[in-house]
C-alpha positions in Angstrom: 81.3 94.1 101.2 84.4 95.8 102.6 86.9 98.0 100.8 90.5 98.1 102.1 92.7 100.6 100.4 95.7 100.7 102.6 97.6 97.4 103.3 101.2 96.2 103.5 103.1 93.1 102.5 106.6 91.6 102.7 107.6 94.2 100.1 107.9 96.6 103.1 107.2 95.8 106.7 104.3 93.3 106.4 104.5 89.6 107.3 102.6 88.1 104.3 103.4 88.2 100.6 101.2 90.5 98.4 99.3 87.5 96.9 98.6 86.1 100.4 97.1 89.4 101.5 94.9 89.6 98.4 93.8 86.0 98.7 92.7 86.6 102.3 90.8 89.6 101.1 89.1 87.4 98.6 88.2 85.0 101.4 86.8 87.9 103.4 84.6 88.8 100.4 86.3 92.2 100.1 85.3 94.1 97.0 88.6 95.9 96.5 92.0 95.8 98.1 95.0 98.1 97.5 98.5 96.8 98.3 100.3 100.0 99.4 103.7 99.1 100.7 105.9 101.8 102.3 108.1 103.5 99.7 110.1 106.7 99.0 111.6 108.2 95.9 114.7 106.2 96.7 113.2 102.7 96.6 109.9 102.7 94.7 111.5 101.3 91.5 112.0 98.1 93.5 108.5 97.9 94.9 106.0 99.2 92.4 106.7 96.8 89.5 106.2 93.7 91.6 103.0 95.1 93.2 101.7 95.9 89.7 102.3 92.3 88.5 100.8 90.6 91.5 97.6 92.8 91.4 97.2 92.0 87.7 97.5 88.3 88.4 94.8 88.5 91.1 92.4 90.6 89.0 92.7 88.2 86.1 91.7 85.1 88.1 89.8 86.2 91.2 86.6 88.2 91.9 88.4 91.2 93.5 89.7 94.6 92.4 93.3 94.3 93.3 94.9 97.8 93.2 98.6 98.4 93.0 99.9 101.3 95.0 102.3 102.7 97.5 102.3 104.5 100.8 104.8 107.3 100.7 106.4 107.1 104.1 108.9 109.7 105.5 109.2 111.2 102.0 110.4 114.8 102.5 107.3 117.0 102.5 108.7 119.2 99.8 109.1 116.2 97.5 105.7 114.5 98.1 103.9 116.0 95.1 106.8 115.2 92.7 107.2 111.6 94.0 103.4 111.0 93.9 103.4 111.9 90.2 106.3 109.6 89.5 104.6 106.7 91.2 101.6 107.1 89.0 103.8 107.2 86.0 105.5 104.0 87.1 102.2 102.1 87.3 100.8 102.7 90.7 97.0 103.2 90.6 96.7 104.6 94.1 99.0 106.8 96.2 98.6 106.9 100.0 100.7 109.3 102.1 101.7 108.5 105.6 100.2 111.3 107.6 101.5 113.2 110.6 100.8 111.1 113.6 101.3 111.1 117.4 103.3 107.8 117.2 105.8 108.4 114.5 108.1 111.4 113.7 106.6 112.3 110.3 107.9 115.6 109.0 105.7 118.6 109.8 104.1 119.8 106.5 103.5 116.3 105.2 99.7 116.5 105.7 99.5 119.8 103.9 101.7 118.5 101.0 99.6 115.4 100.6 96.3 117.4 100.6 97.7 119.8 98.0 99.0 117.1 95.6 96.6 116.1 92.8 98.3 112.6 92.6 97.7 111.7 96.3 94.5 109.7 96.7 94.4 109.1 100.5 96.1 110.9 103.4 96.5 108.0 105.9 96.0 108.5 109.6 96.5 112.3 109.6 96.3 112.5 113.4 97.9 115.9 113.7 95.6 117.5 111.1 94.8 121.2 111.7 91.4 122.8 111.1 92.8 124.9 108.1 94.1 121.7 106.6 90.7 120.0 107.1 89.0 122.8 105.2 91.5 122.6 102.4 91.0 118.8 102.2 87.3 119.4 101.8 88.0 122.0 99.1 90.3 119.6 97.2 88.0 116.6 97.5 90.7 114.6 99.3 90.0 111.3 101.1 91.3 111.1 104.6 91.6 108.0 106.7 90.0 106.5 109.8 92.6 103.9 110.7 92.2 100.5 112.3 96.0 100.4 113.0 97.2 100.3 116.6 98.5 103.6 117.7 97.3 105.5 114.6 93.7 104.8 115.7 94.2 106.9 118.8 93.5 110.1 116.9 90.5 108.8 114.8 88.1 110.8 117.0 90.0 114.0 116.2 89.9 113.2 112.5 86.2 112.4 112.7 85.3 115.6 114.5 87.3 117.7 111.9 85.5 115.9 109.1 82.1 116.8 110.6 83.2 120.4 110.9 85.0 120.9 107.6 83.2 118.3 105.4 86.1 116.3 103.9 85.6 112.7 102.9 86.6 109.8 105.1 87.5 106.2 104.3 88.1 103.4 106.8 91.2 101.4 106.1 93.0 98.6 108.0 96.7 99.6 107.4 97.1 95.8 107.8 100.5 94.3 108.1 99.3 90.7 108.2 96.2 88.8 106.9 94.2 88.7 110.2 94.3 92.6 110.3 92.5 93.0 107.1 89.0 94.6 107.2 85.8 92.6 107.2 82.4 94.3 107.2 82.0 93.9 110.9 85.5 95.1 111.7 85.2 98.2 109.5 81.9 99.0 111.1 83.4 98.7 114.6 86.3 101.0 113.6 84.0 103.6 112.1 81.6 103.7 115.1 84.6 103.6 117.5 85.8 106.9 116.0 82.5 108.6 117.0 80.9 108.6 113.6 77.1 108.3 113.4 75.4 105.6 111.3 75.2 107.8 108.2 78.8 108.9 108.4 79.9 105.3 109.0 78.2 104.2 105.8 79.9 106.9 103.9 83.4 106.0 105.3 83.0 102.2 104.9 81.2 101.9 101.6 80.1 105.0 99.7 83.4 107.0 99.8 85.8 104.0 99.1 83.5 102.9 96.3 83.6 106.3 94.7 87.4 106.4 95.0 87.8 102.9 93.4 85.5 104.1 90.6 87.8 107.2 90.1 90.8 104.9 90.0 89.2 102.5 87.5 88.0 105.4 85.3 91.6 106.7 85.1 92.7 103.3 83.8 90.2 103.2 80.9 
C-alpha cells in the first residue's frame, strides 16, 4: 500500500481540491497522503488552516491517514528554519521543502537549510545536492525525495547514487498536482527502480522509510 507524502491541490497550483486528492488516494488504497501545498511565510496563514480541516474530515470518515502540511517553496534560505517551526505551530504535521533543482531557480543554500532544520521532514527533489550535504542529511536522519514529477525526476539517479554513498534515507513521492498523478504501488515501484535503486533500496524508499516517517508524525501528535 503506497504512501504519498508530497501532493498539491487548488490551494496552490494543483487542479483538484484537497478533498478530491484525498478521495482518489483512498480509491488507490493509499495508506497515508500528505497535502503539502506550496507556501511561504507570507501566505501560510491562508493555506494551513484549510488543509488541517480537510485532513481531519478525511481521517474521521475514511480509512486513510490524511496529513496536513506545506511545501515551503522559494522561501529565502536563511528563513527556512524559522518558517518551518512556525508552520508546525500553526498545525502542519509535515513540512516539505522545495529543494534546489535543475528546472527551477531555487535559492542556493535551500538544500542545506532544510537539512539543518529540525522541523523539516522531507527535502523534496534535491537535484543539486552535494556530497557534503548528503553526508549531513544522513547524520541528521533526514528524509530526501525520489520524485515522480516531470522535470524534477531527471536528477533522481544523482540523488539515489548519493544515498548509496552517504546513507541518507529516501522516500518516493508523487509531487502530484492532479489526481491521476498520485502514487499507486506499481507507479511508486517504477519510479524507484527507474532511479537506479536495487530491490532492497526500493522497498525502503516506497514502504519502510515513509512508514517510519508517518509513525514519527503520528507519535508527535499523541
